[in-house]
C-alpha positions in Angstrom: 8.6 -14.2 9.1 9.8 -13.8 5.2 11.9 -16.4 4.6 15.1 -16.3 3.0 14.2 -18.9 0.0 11.6 -16.6 -1.0 13.6 -13.6 -1.7 15.8 -16.1 -3.2 13.0 -17.4 -5.3 12.4 -13.7 -6.2 15.9 -12.9 -7.2 16.2 -16.0 -9.6 12.7 -15.0 -11.3 14.4 -11.9 -12.0 17.3 -13.3 -13.6 14.7 -15.7 -15.3 11.8 -13.9 -15.9 10.3 -16.2 -18.4 7.5 -19.2 -18.7 9.7 -22.4 -18.8 11.7 -21.1 -15.9 8.7 -20.6 -13.9 7.0 -23.9 -14.8 10.2 -25.6 -13.9 10.5 -23.9 -10.5 6.8 -23.6 -9.4 6.9 -25.9 -6.6 9.4 -23.4 -5.2 6.7 -20.6 -6.1 4.5 -22.4 -4.3 6.4 -22.7 -1.0 7.3 -18.5 -1.5 3.5 -18.1 -2.1 2.5 -19.7 1.1 5.2 -18.2 3.1 3.8 -14.8 2.0 -0.1 -15.7 2.2 0.9 -16.5 6.3 2.8 -12.9 6.9 -0.4 -11.8 5.2 -2.8 -13.5 7.5 -0.7 -12.5 10.4 -1.1 -8.8 9.4 -4.6 -9.1 8.4 -5.1 -10.3 12.1 -2.9 -8.0 13.3 -4.4 -4.6 11.7 -7.8 -5.8 12.7 -6.8 -5.0 16.3 -6.8 -1.1 15.8 -8.8 -1.0 12.4 -11.9 -2.3 12.7 -13.3 -1.9 9.2 -10.7 -4.4 8.5 -12.0 -6.6 11.3 -15.0 -6.8 10.0 -14.4 -7.4 6.1 -13.2 -10.7 7.7 -10.3 -10.8 4.8 -8.4 -14.0 4.1 -4.7 -13.6 2.3 -6.4 -14.4 -0.9 -8.3 -11.0 -1.0 -5.3 -9.2 -0.3 -2.4 -10.4 -2.2 -1.8 -9.9 -6.2 -1.0 -12.3 -8.7 2.4 -12.5 -9.7 1.7 -12.5 -13.5 2.0 -9.2 -15.2 -1.0 -8.0 -17.6 1.1 -7.1 -20.3 -1.6 -6.3 -22.8 -0.6 -2.4 -22.9 3.0 -2.9 -22.0 6.4 -2.5 -23.6 7.4 -4.9 -21.1 6.5 -8.3 -21.8 8.3 -10.3 -19.0 5.4 -12.4 -18.0 5.8 -12.1 -14.3 5.8 -9.6 -11.3 9.6 -10.1 -9.5 7.7 -9.3 -6.0 5.1 -9.8 -3.3 2.7 -7.2 -2.8 -0.5 -7.0 -0.6 -3.0 -4.4 0.1 -5.4 -4.4 3.2 -8.7 -2.5 2.7 -12.5 -3.3 3.4 -13.0 -4.0 0.5 -10.6 -6.2 -0.4 -7.1 -5.3 -3.1 -9.9 -4.4 -5.9 -11.7 -2.4 -3.9 -11.8 1.9 -4.7 -11.3 2.4 -0.8 -8.0 3.9 0.9 -5.9 1.0 2.7 -2.6 -0.3 3.6 0.0 -2.0 1.7 3.1 -4.1 1.8 5.7 -5.0 -1.0 8.6 -7.5 -0.9 11.5 -7.8 -3.5 14.9 -8.5 -3.0 16.1 -4.8 -4.1 12.8 -2.8 -3.1 10.6 -3.1 0.6 8.7 -0.8 1.5 5.0 -0.3 3.5 2.7 2.2 1.9 -1.0 3.3 2.7 -3.7 5.6 1.5 -5.2 5.6 -2.0 -3.7 5.6 -5.1 -5.2 8.0 -8.1 -8.6 7.9 -6.9 -11.7 8.0 -9.4 -12.4 11.5 -9.8 -15.6 11.5 -8.1 -13.8 10.2 -5.1 -10.8 12.7 -5.8 -13.8 15.3 -5.3 -15.2 14.3 -1.9 -11.1 14.0 -0.5 -10.4 17.3 -1.6 -14.0 18.7 -0.1 -13.1 16.5 2.6 -9.6 18.1 3.3 -11.1 21.8 2.5 -13.7 21.4 5.3 -11.1 19.8 7.9 -7.8 21.4 7.0 -7.1 21.5 10.9 -7.8 18.0 11.3 -6.1 16.2 8.4 -2.9 18.6 9.4 -2.9 17.2 12.8 -3.1 13.6 11.5 0.0 14.3 9.3 1.7 16.0 11.8 1.5 13.9 14.6 4.8 12.2 16.3 3.6 9.0 15.4 2.7 9.5 11.8 5.9 11.6 11.0 8.4 8.5 12.6 7.6 6.1 10.4 6.5 8.2 7.2 9.0 11.0 8.0 8.2 11.9 4.2 5.0 13.1 4.6 2.6 12.2 1.4 4.1 10.9 -1.7 3.5 14.0 -4.5 3.8 11.6 -7.6 0.5 13.6 -8.6 -0.5 16.8 -8.5 -1.8 19.7 -10.4 -0.3 22.6 -10.8 -2.9 25.1 -10.8 -5.6 25.2 -8.4 -8.4 22.7 -9.2 -11.5 24.4 -10.1 -13.5 25.9 -7.2 -10.4 26.3 -5.0 -8.0 29.6 -4.8 -3.8 29.6 -4.4 -4.5 31.1 -1.1 -6.7 28.3 0.3 -4.0 27.2 3.4 -4.9 23.5 2.4 -3.9 24.6 -1.6 -1.1 22.1 -1.4 -3.0 19.0 -0.4 -6.4 19.7 -2.8 -3.7 19.9 -6.0 -2.5 16.3 -5.3 -4.3 13.9 -7.4 -3.0 10.6 -5.5 -2.9 10.2 -1.7 -0.3 8.1 -0.4 2.5 7.6 1.7 5.0 5.4 1.7 8.5 4.1 3.4 11.5 2.0 2.6 12.6 -1.1 4.9 15.9 -2.4 4.5 15.7 -5.8 2.9 17.4 -7.5 5.8 14.9 -6.5 8.3 12.4 -8.4 6.7 14.1 -11.6 7.1 13.9 -10.8 10.6 10.9 -12.2 13.3 10.2 -8.7 13.9 9.2 -7.8 10.7 5.7 -8.0 11.1 5.4 -6.4 14.5 7.4 -3.1 12.7 4.9 -3.0 9.6 1.9 -3.5 12.1 3.1 -0.7 14.3 3.5 1.7 11.2 0.1 1.1 9.9 -1.3 1.8 13.4 0.6 4.9 13.2 -1.5 5.4 10.1 -5.1 4.4 10.6 -6.0 7.8 11.5 -5.4 8.4 8.0 -7.0 6.2 6.3 -10.1 6.6 8.2 -9.9 10.3 7.0 -9.9 9.1 3.3 -12.8 6.6 3.7 -14.6 8.9 5.4 -14.6 11.3 3.0 -14.9 8.8 0.2 -18.2 6.9 2.0 -19.8 10.6 2.8 
């Protein structure tokens, strides 16, 4: 489970986002990092029970956990550190261009998510083709009781084309999904819940509900 000290560290980092403070509190960071890694390892094992691609990938926490250092080269925000812990679970590790699961832990913003964010043009084309050819299947997945229970808002609509992509018509029954440029779903978690022993079980149950969607996307990309 996530320890209260881990959240406390992230809260203090948010107020002191600078290298001197971080260096002075590196031991506290290492303890928090280890705690998150333990949770990530638990999630890897749990996901592998219902998603064989994760089991076969033989992932470790280091393959899934994002660095706390920010890349500030092209950002107006020059804060050197992220104020969250995040991990991505997919068959190729966190840097792979494939669909997977994600968990985000911060003092005031905790959520789980899954899918693939802003796929490369070739992968985007494959996903749209898969949706077009198998619209009833993807509709069944997204409207399944388990999926809607944990992701009641459906797919995120953060990026989409106003007009139908080339080769598709507005009358296509799948057009609203085909217009998407990113294919993710997410669900907020109350910050108090992440400190409960049941936290990992809840995350795993949510991810299991998403597994058919992840499989659909990866079938498209790998096809």
